[in-house]
C-alpha positions as MATLAB code, in Angstrom:
seq = 'MSKLGNLGARLHRGEISYDFIGHRKIWYGISILITITAIVGLAVRGLNMGIDFQGGAVFTTEKTSVSVSQAETYAEEASGHTAVVQKLGNGTLRIQIAGMDTQQSDEIKDKLAADFKVDPEKIGADLVGPSWGDQIANKAWQGLAIFMVLVVIYLAIAFEWRMAIAALVALIHDITITVGIYALVGFEVTPGTVIGLLTILGYSLYDTVVVFDSLKEQTKDITKQTRWTYSDIANRSINGTLVRSINTTVVALLPVAGLLFIGGGFLGAGTLNDISLSLFVGLAAGAYSSIFIATPLVADLKEREPQMKALKKRVLAKRAQAAAEEELAEARGTTADGPEDATPAVVGPRATRRRPSGKRR';
ca = [
     131.351 -126.946  -77.309;
     132.232 -125.616  -81.032;
     133.192 -122.377  -79.006;
     135.230 -124.207  -76.787;
     136.845 -125.697  -79.471;
     137.656 -122.786  -81.452;
     138.975 -121.206  -78.214;
     141.117 -124.157  -78.336;
     142.479 -124.037  -81.660;
     143.136 -120.362  -81.455;
     144.991 -120.670  -78.206;
     147.099 -123.461  -80.164;
     147.992 -121.528  -83.078;
     149.098 -118.827  -80.789;
     146.260 -116.356  -81.973;
     145.343 -115.500  -78.257;
     146.958 -116.369  -75.120;
     147.100 -115.352  -71.196;
     150.365 -114.425  -69.629;
     150.422 -117.200  -67.308;
     154.349 -116.758  -67.009;
     154.316 -113.290  -66.626;
     152.147 -113.375  -63.526;
     153.884 -116.551  -61.895;
     154.860 -114.407  -58.678;
     150.822 -114.079  -58.118;
     150.357 -117.712  -58.476;
     153.349 -118.796  -56.460;
     151.539 -116.384  -53.666;
     148.467 -117.983  -53.744;
     149.914 -121.400  -53.608;
     151.960 -120.524  -50.697;
     148.812 -119.315  -49.073;
     146.808 -122.483  -49.517;
     149.817 -124.525  -48.592;
     150.509 -122.596  -45.112;
     146.485 -122.977  -44.713;
     146.729 -126.860  -45.338;
     149.726 -127.238  -42.900;
     148.320 -125.213  -40.220;
     145.206 -127.364  -40.391;
     147.143 -130.407  -40.083;
     149.142 -129.383  -37.316;
     146.074 -127.800  -35.560;
     143.407 -130.453  -35.694;
     145.656 -133.338  -37.106;
     144.364 -136.124  -39.103;
     141.236 -138.681  -37.935;
     142.856 -141.808  -38.423;
     140.831 -144.277  -38.971;
     140.520 -147.870  -36.818;
     142.795 -149.451  -39.663;
     145.430 -147.577  -38.194;
     144.371 -147.206  -34.488;
     143.220 -150.708  -33.756;
     139.747 -151.037  -32.402;
     136.474 -153.030  -33.072;
     133.864 -152.487  -36.028;
     130.613 -153.668  -35.558;
     127.839 -153.885  -38.422;
     124.217 -154.149  -37.758;
     121.504 -155.125  -39.854;
     119.219 -152.696  -41.421;
     117.350 -150.595  -38.349;
     115.173 -147.662  -37.896;
     117.872 -146.447  -34.817;
     119.110 -143.183  -35.973;
     123.125 -142.437  -36.503;
     122.644 -140.095  -33.138;
     121.115 -142.493  -31.039;
     123.636 -145.554  -32.114;
     126.736 -143.220  -31.438;
     125.002 -142.186  -27.813;
     124.781 -146.307  -27.169;
     128.230 -147.074  -28.457;
     129.548 -144.706  -26.359;
     127.846 -145.864  -23.250;
     128.584 -149.291  -23.983;
     132.438 -148.841  -24.700;
     133.415 -145.361  -22.906;
     135.135 -144.380  -26.158;
     134.211 -142.249  -28.778;
     132.653 -144.035  -31.455;
     131.955 -143.060  -35.539;
     128.960 -144.188  -36.767;
     128.247 -144.446  -40.740;
     124.720 -145.238  -42.483;
     125.240 -147.347  -45.308;
     123.174 -147.446  -48.383;
     121.170 -150.502  -47.554;
     120.171 -149.101  -43.990;
     122.704 -150.771  -41.896;
     124.942 -149.167  -39.271;
     128.773 -149.432  -39.536;
     129.963 -148.726  -35.846;
     133.718 -147.967  -35.463;
     135.327 -148.025  -31.902;
     138.975 -147.716  -31.420;
     141.231 -149.349  -28.704;
     139.192 -152.574  -28.007;
     140.565 -155.939  -27.593;
     138.831 -159.282  -28.401;
     137.283 -159.430  -24.643;
     135.663 -155.742  -24.717;
     134.368 -156.405  -27.856;
     132.239 -159.264  -26.888;
     130.996 -157.103  -24.237;
     130.169 -154.184  -26.347;
     128.596 -156.758  -28.923;
     126.153 -157.764  -26.290;
     125.575 -154.057  -24.800;
     124.607 -153.429  -28.407;
     122.413 -155.980  -29.198;
     120.563 -155.354  -26.094;
     120.630 -151.392  -26.914;
     119.308 -152.089  -30.487;
     116.890 -155.060  -29.225;
     118.236 -157.584  -31.598;
     119.919 -161.041  -31.441;
     123.899 -160.735  -30.388;
     124.567 -163.124  -33.658;
     123.062 -160.549  -35.955;
     125.484 -158.028  -35.456;
     128.926 -158.831  -37.050;
     132.123 -157.593  -35.350;
     135.561 -157.279  -36.724;
     139.076 -156.694  -34.884;
     141.557 -154.307  -36.074;
     145.044 -154.805  -34.860;
     147.429 -151.329  -34.546;
     150.129 -153.035  -35.965;
     148.371 -153.793  -39.253;
     147.298 -150.319  -39.516;
     151.052 -149.363  -39.094;
     152.274 -151.726  -41.427;
     149.650 -149.897  -44.170;
     151.056 -146.807  -43.387;
     155.263 -147.857  -43.653;
     154.193 -149.372  -46.944;
     152.380 -145.974  -47.822;
     155.061 -144.097  -47.040;
     157.969 -146.590  -48.895;
     155.543 -146.497  -52.305;
     155.484 -142.779  -51.867;
     159.187 -142.273  -51.819;
     159.885 -144.604  -54.591;
     157.341 -143.355  -56.782;
     158.820 -139.951  -56.042;
     162.439 -140.926  -57.092;
     161.575 -142.889  -60.217;
     159.506 -139.883  -61.386;
     162.488 -137.558  -60.943;
     164.878 -140.279  -62.809;
     162.052 -140.590  -65.599;
     161.671 -136.695  -66.312;
     165.600 -136.172  -65.805;
     166.101 -138.938  -68.706;
     163.190 -138.112  -70.823;
     163.504 -134.218  -70.336;
     165.876 -132.683  -68.051;
     166.574 -132.409  -64.237;
     164.705 -128.871  -64.249;
     161.359 -130.052  -65.435;
     161.972 -133.417  -62.858;
     162.607 -130.786  -59.884;
     159.542 -128.877  -61.077;
     157.369 -131.849  -61.425;
     158.439 -132.969  -57.800;
     157.870 -129.486  -56.248;
     154.221 -129.593  -58.161;
     153.883 -133.105  -56.679;
     154.518 -132.311  -53.138;
     152.155 -129.345  -53.475;
     149.405 -131.601  -54.465;
     149.865 -133.858  -51.580;
     150.447 -131.343  -48.802;
     146.899 -129.697  -50.117;
     145.011 -132.835  -50.179;
     146.048 -133.638  -46.889;
     145.488 -130.584  -45.133;
     141.979 -130.398  -46.523;
     141.604 -133.799  -44.988;
     142.543 -132.447  -41.593;
     140.337 -129.154  -42.259;
     137.228 -131.577  -43.066;
     137.843 -134.037  -40.515;
     137.272 -137.233  -42.941;
     138.688 -140.191  -41.846;
     141.481 -141.717  -42.833;
     141.147 -144.868  -44.030;
     143.403 -147.533  -46.630;
     141.065 -145.777  -49.139;
     142.159 -142.534  -48.547;
     146.132 -143.980  -49.183;
     145.093 -145.574  -52.550;
     143.542 -142.062  -53.459;
     146.536 -140.065  -52.714;
     148.690 -142.521  -54.655;
     146.419 -142.502  -57.478;
     146.366 -138.509  -57.771;
     149.808 -138.772  -58.318;
     149.575 -140.023  -61.772;
     146.686 -137.490  -62.563;
     148.862 -134.744  -61.666;
     151.900 -135.967  -63.137;
     149.983 -136.569  -66.550;
     149.047 -132.651  -66.929;
     152.492 -131.902  -66.538;
     153.855 -134.224  -68.850;
     151.760 -133.082  -71.303;
     152.638 -129.423  -70.940;
     156.563 -130.270  -70.670;
     156.316 -132.558  -73.801;
     155.185 -129.149  -75.355;
     157.822 -127.329  -74.466;
     160.681 -129.710  -75.019;
     159.375 -129.659  -78.843;
     158.728 -126.149  -79.085;
     162.198 -125.308  -77.303;
     164.490 -127.177  -79.913;
     167.167 -124.832  -81.165;
     165.876 -121.948  -79.489;
     168.902 -120.316  -79.189;
     169.279 -119.876  -82.986;
     166.311 -117.272  -83.295;
     165.512 -114.034  -81.620;
     161.900 -113.879  -81.641;
     160.833 -115.629  -78.430;
     162.532 -115.870  -75.095;
     162.218 -119.150  -73.180;
     159.382 -117.918  -70.994;
     157.391 -116.866  -74.269;
     157.625 -120.800  -75.496;
     156.647 -121.366  -72.042;
     153.797 -119.438  -72.114;
     152.822 -120.720  -75.555;
     152.884 -124.083  -74.252;
     150.529 -123.506  -71.514;
     148.095 -121.944  -73.759;
     148.333 -124.507  -76.461;
     147.704 -127.540  -73.973;
     144.970 -125.428  -71.727;
     141.810 -126.680  -73.069;
     142.918 -130.025  -73.029;
     144.256 -129.801  -69.552;
     140.876 -128.502  -68.199;
     138.739 -131.293  -70.640;
     140.699 -134.089  -68.958;
     140.464 -132.758  -65.883;
     136.686 -131.975  -65.830;
     136.235 -135.264  -67.342;
     137.698 -137.360  -64.866;
     136.197 -134.772  -61.697;
     132.524 -135.535  -63.079;
     132.558 -139.527  -61.580;
     134.358 -138.681  -58.599;
     132.231 -135.802  -57.894;
     129.349 -138.136  -58.207;
     131.182 -140.410  -55.659;
     131.430 -137.642  -53.352;
     128.586 -135.751  -53.182;
     125.958 -138.118  -54.376;
     127.071 -141.545  -52.932;
     128.888 -140.081  -49.825;
     126.412 -137.196  -49.294;
     122.517 -138.247  -50.449;
     123.196 -142.020  -50.551;
     124.863 -142.252  -47.375;
     127.810 -144.553  -48.442;
     130.556 -143.160  -45.927;
     132.900 -145.269  -47.191;
     132.849 -143.802  -50.311;
     134.362 -140.691  -48.995;
     137.422 -142.184  -48.120;
     138.908 -142.122  -51.459;
     136.270 -139.746  -53.379;
     137.708 -136.805  -51.288;
     141.462 -137.181  -51.783;
     140.610 -138.004  -55.467;
     138.637 -134.766  -56.027;
     141.015 -132.757  -54.035;
     143.838 -134.097  -55.687;
     142.720 -134.017  -59.237;
     141.912 -130.450  -58.905;
     145.091 -129.562  -56.887;
     147.139 -131.280  -59.609;
     145.556 -129.243  -62.543;
     146.258 -126.147  -60.995;
     150.034 -126.885  -60.325;
     150.785 -128.497  -63.623;
     149.715 -124.950  -64.978;
     150.424 -122.404  -62.645;
     153.236 -124.126  -60.660;
     155.397 -126.463  -62.629;
     156.123 -124.784  -66.113;
     156.594 -121.512  -64.581;
     159.010 -122.984  -62.158;
     160.842 -124.659  -65.119;
     160.900 -121.135  -66.755;
     162.564 -119.751  -63.895;
     165.314 -122.233  -63.578;
     165.762 -121.902  -67.208;
     166.072 -118.361  -67.327;
     169.263 -118.711  -65.037;
     171.327 -120.692  -67.489;
     173.475 -118.360  -69.194;
     172.878 -119.109  -72.911;
     168.885 -118.277  -71.776;
     170.097 -115.275  -70.141;
     171.974 -114.303  -73.331;
     169.139 -115.014  -75.507;
     166.683 -112.997  -73.644;
     169.113 -109.798  -74.006;
     169.299 -110.550  -77.743;
     165.074 -110.650  -77.625;
     164.598 -107.645  -75.609;
     167.626 -105.517  -77.876;
     165.744 -106.584  -81.138;
     162.271 -105.816  -79.941;
     163.619 -102.340  -78.669;
     165.129 -101.511  -81.889;
     161.706 -102.929  -83.664;
     159.682 -100.544  -81.364;
     162.043  -97.424  -82.012;
     161.594  -97.953  -85.916;
     158.314  -98.224  -85.303;
     157.578  -94.829  -83.542;
     160.112  -93.470  -86.191;
     157.633  -94.718  -89.216;
     155.041  -93.370  -87.145;
     156.523  -90.181  -86.885;
     157.573  -89.756  -90.408;
     154.343  -90.957  -91.482;
     152.598  -87.995  -89.827;
     154.853  -85.579  -91.530;
     154.138  -87.402  -94.869;
     150.797  -85.953  -95.299;
     152.434  -82.808  -96.479;
     155.867  -80.964  -96.707;
     156.966  -79.269  -93.501;
     157.961  -75.667  -95.130;
     154.715  -75.367  -97.422;
     153.765  -71.997  -97.898;
     150.296  -71.559  -96.445;
     147.363  -71.347  -98.909;
     146.516  -67.435  -99.437;
     142.894  -67.009  -98.494;
     141.016  -64.077 -100.429;
     141.316  -61.681 -103.093;
     145.182  -62.332 -104.637;
     147.219  -59.137 -104.199;
     148.370  -57.418 -107.353;
     151.618  -55.574 -107.921;
     151.763  -52.057 -108.681;
     153.607  -50.680 -111.516;
     155.666  -47.164 -110.850;
     153.822  -44.120 -112.192;
     155.138  -41.859 -115.374;
     156.273  -42.907 -118.976;
     158.507  -45.482 -119.830;
     161.542  -44.469 -121.157;
];
């Protein structure tokens, strides 16, 4: 933990960093690939809409030794429709059959009681009309649309319209991936799923706003300096909040993973899967999009501004000049070890001058 804290401190101070913005095309490509896969899965498999949206009957038995597969066989034979059976944590069974009316549900209840060899009064039956499911779906879409509009307006006022657009793209990215995985996995879509989808929007937006706030603070009077471009500062903002985003995401994912894998998988609490899967996928996608999608997209949009283009040109020119001066200094340092025209040392006995023969005059 101390090493992680030291890493976070070094990232925050800018001592070390990873070039997220410079590799943004890779992240864009990965996101596009995942999104296309989710859309294809949604188009091919479709969503497994629960009884709350289709209408039908839900039968609940007392604690029984009948297996899930055997209960499905009984329910399908009694109704003539596909049945979804879930074994709850207390040993009871929850049997869902879509498209049933009141008269049919009474007949099916009696047949199930005979198959399970129990009193019909010990099997609970609840009817759900399809109109109620339509109302839930319509309200969910309305709530989603209102949420998106409010988010764009707030971010445009608190930050700027480019950040609002980037956050909106990230939210759509998270919802698309979550819905696509729901289609691929085949989990049933219930009102709990809708609640989970609406909940993950807040988590996804939280990480994005944290990075945007740091970016806004560091880009004040950015045009008055020639050391950093907007993309450089955006990259520093991501690195500075990276460990914080990872910590908050992991802490949020742990209890959700407990609901999904332990509660839904080992304990058989199938109703927990409705909300836990959407939360788990949405939280992971939200953490990814805030780092790899939203902030790089803001940098792309900002770099198109004339002021940012001029700043980038000045920064690059200054860096090129500094690199040239450094190369020149290195070249001078190489020749400074000794004069270039120095006469090489003579090795061996020194040559003696010969005087002319004869007497002096």
